[in-house]
C-alpha positions, 0 to 999 in steps of 0.5 A: 486126509485128515489130521487129527489130534485128541483136540482137533481134527480137521478132514476133507471131502470132495471140496470141503476142508472139515475143521472141527475142535480146539486148535492152538497149533505152536506158529507156523510149522506146527500148522503146515501139514493144514496148510498143505491138505489145505493148499491141495484144496484149493489147487486141485480142479474145483471150481469151488474150495469151502472152509467149513469152521462149523466146528471150531469152538477157538482157533490162536492167531496163529490158525487166523494167520493160517487162513488169512495164507490160504485167502491169497493163495485162493485170492491168484485163481481168479476161476475158483469160488473160497466158501467160508461157514462159521457160525454165530455160537463161537466169538473168535468165528463173528469177530474174525471170518469177514476181515478175510474178505479186505483180503480176498473181498470174491469169498462166500462169507456164509454165517449161520 
């Protein structure tokens, strides 16, 4: 499945959700299709789900809230390993992504 706009692209491959571009959607309702896509993967038949954010240049506060909700959802599934891949290339990631570990201490955060 893929969600696409002129500024971003989000798609899944097996057990991984890829985020690419610039996400500045207006509030939770605008992020609902992305939430549904990732939620479906979290509740699928996977031992591990990866959110690959290495191509995501910018994410606004509503988008960060989306990641927080998904992290809390993953925490409810003790047999599921959540991996978040980010990059040091975009300052918002080094500033915001470590906060997800406060929500789910077993989250595997990989900033490269």
